[in-house]
N, C-alpha and C positions, 0 to 999 in steps of 0.2 A: 472485560465487561462480563459479568456472570450471566448464565441463562436465566436465573431467577431474578427478575427485575425488582422483586420486593426488597432486595438488599441494596438497591440503588439509594444514594443519599448525596448530600452536598459536601460530605467529608472527603477530603483528598486522600486517595490511597497512594502509597509509595509506588514508584515505578522507576525503572532503570533506563537511562539513555544509552543508545548504542555508541560505544566509544569511537571517537574520531569522526562521527557523523556531523556535518556542518550545514546541511540543507534545512532551512526553516528556523524560525525563532524559538527561543526557549522561554517558557512561562509556566505559571501554576495552572493546573487543570481547571476547567469549568465543567460542572456536572449538573444535570437537570433530569427530573423524572416526570412522567405524566401518565394519563390513562385514556387519552382521547386525542383528537386533532388539536394542534397548537402551533402558534408561531413563536419561535425561540429567538431571542436576541441575546447574544453573548455579552458579557460585561467587559470592562476595560482591561482586564488582565490578559486578554487575547490580542496580541499585536498584529499588524498587517503581515501578510506572508502566508506561505503554505502551512496548513495545520492538519493534524490527524483528527478525524471524527470517528468515534466508536459508538455503536448502538446495539441495544438488545431489546427484543420484543417477546412478551410472554405468550406461550401456548400457540394457538393457531390464529389465522386471520391475516389481514393485510397490514404491511408497514411500509411507509414511504418517507423519504427525506429529500426535500427540494430546496437548495440554496436560493435566496431571493436576490435579485439584482437591484440596481439603484432606482428602478421604476416600481419596485415591490412586486415583481413578476418572477415566476419560476424560471430557474436556469435548469441545465441538465441535472437529472436526479443523481443523488449519491446512493440511495437504496430504494428499491422498488420490488418488493418481494412478498411472497406468501409462505416462505419457509417456516416450518414449525420451530418454535423456540429459537427464533432468529438471533444470531449474533454476527456482527460484521464491522469492518472498518474501511475507511477510504480517506483521501486527502482532498482538501478544498482550499482555494486561496481566500484568506481573510482580506477584505478590501482595505484600501488606504482611505482614510478620511471619514469612515463610517463603520458601525459595528457589523460584524457578521450576523446575518439573519437567515433562518432556515424555517421552512414550513414542514411540520411533521403531520403525517396522516397515519392513524393507528386504530386498530380495532380492539386492542388490549393494552395492558400496562406496558410501559416502555421506559428505557433509561438511555441517556446520551451523554457522552463525555468528549470534550475538546481538549487535545493534548498536543505537545510538540511532535513533529514527524519523527524525531529521534527516539520517541518512546515506542514506535512500532516494533514488531518482532523482526529479528534478524534472520535471514535465510542462510542457513549453513547446515550441512549434513542432510538429515531427513526431518521434515516438518509436516505436521498434520494439522488439518483445520476443517472448518465447516462454514460454508458461505463465503462471501466476499471478504478480502483482507488486503490491507496495504502492507507490503513487506520491503525490507531494506536488504540490499546485497552489497557487500563491500569487498568481495573476493576478486580473483582474476577471471580470465576467459574460462567459460565453463559450459557444460551441457546440463540442462534442467529436465529431469524426468518427471512427467506429470501423470498422476493416476487420479482420475475423476470418477467417483463411484455413481454419479447420477442422482436424480431426485427420487421421490417416493414412487413416481409412476414409471421409472425406468428411462426417463429422458433427462432434460435439464441442459442448461447452458454453461459453458466454461470459456473464459477469455483471459488473456494476459496482455496488459499494456506496460511497456518499459520506458521509463523516463531516465535518461542519462543526465545526472544532476551536477556533475563536476563543473564548477565555475558558474552555476546558475543560482539565482535567488528566487525564481518562481518556476512553476511547472512548465515544461517544454510545450510549445504549440503543437508539435507533431511527434507524439510518442510512437515508438515502434510497436506494432501489433504482432505479438509473438504467437498468439493462439486465439482462434475464434471458431469454436465448434459447438455442436450439440450432441447429447447422448454420452453415456459412459465411455471412457477412453483411457488408453495408455499411449502417451506420446513423449517424444524428446524434442526440446527446442533449444537453440543456441543462445547463450548469454554473452554479451560483451563484458569487458572488465568493469568493475564498479568504480565509483559508487552509483548504484542504481536504485530507483524507486519503482517497485513492481506493483501495479494495481491489478490484483487477481480477483476475478469475479467467477463465482461458481454457485450453482443451485443445489448444492449438497456437500457431502463430505469429500475430502481430497487428501492426497499425500504428495508432497514435493520432495525430490531428492536432487541435490546439486552436486555435480562432480567436476571439480576444477581440472583443466587440461594440463596445467603446469608448463605451458609454453613460455619460453624466454625469448623476448624480442631482441634480435640482433640490431645494434646501432649501425647504420650505414657508415662505411669508412669515410673519413675526412679526406679532402684533396691531398693533404700532406702525407697521408698513409699510403697513397697510391704511387709513390716514387718507385722507380725501378731498383732492382737489386734484391738480395736475398731477404726473405720474410721470415720473421720468427713465428714459430707455431705457438698459438695461445692455448690456454686450457680448454679441455673438451667441455662441450655443453651437453648436459644430459637431456 
């Protein structure tokens, strides 16, 4: 989603799905633009299940996105920010039996796109960004180095929620909170093996560097292998 929302349109832009990612449905993107408060109802192309929501808001001012429940009331916000030239992404469950609806509050022009979760950026090596973003991790056990530069006033919030999605069809009820801090920082947090959906929230620019540990899990010996007698030496594990 570009910073300049004037380029937003209903034309579908090509995107690449993360190879091997199975969490969430696959569908054609839904795109909408506006310049004020609006209630957005996605069309039938968006099926039930977790979906990626990308948004951009021009210049300065407030931008908020609130999914609406079956009573047409706000749920927890996806975006709630005054970041200049805001861009961001997050994941929300599209409901079964009714269309996904969201209330947008905006002071300036904005654009929003609903896409498969598999279209989110993959976290590998070093990744840079600005504002909140949904990220996919498919590697092994790793350390994640976080460099948060803070907001314009030298403060700002940064947080990471980790959803372990293997075998799941929806967002986990209790994601792991990996980071929950304010002000600029450099921290390292541990990541379990993927596939992971990381919901990263930040009030400014950031850099993430993932370093896999390369551990090899040993399989516990079976009862038959514990018989007495000489044991053969297996290959060394690096």
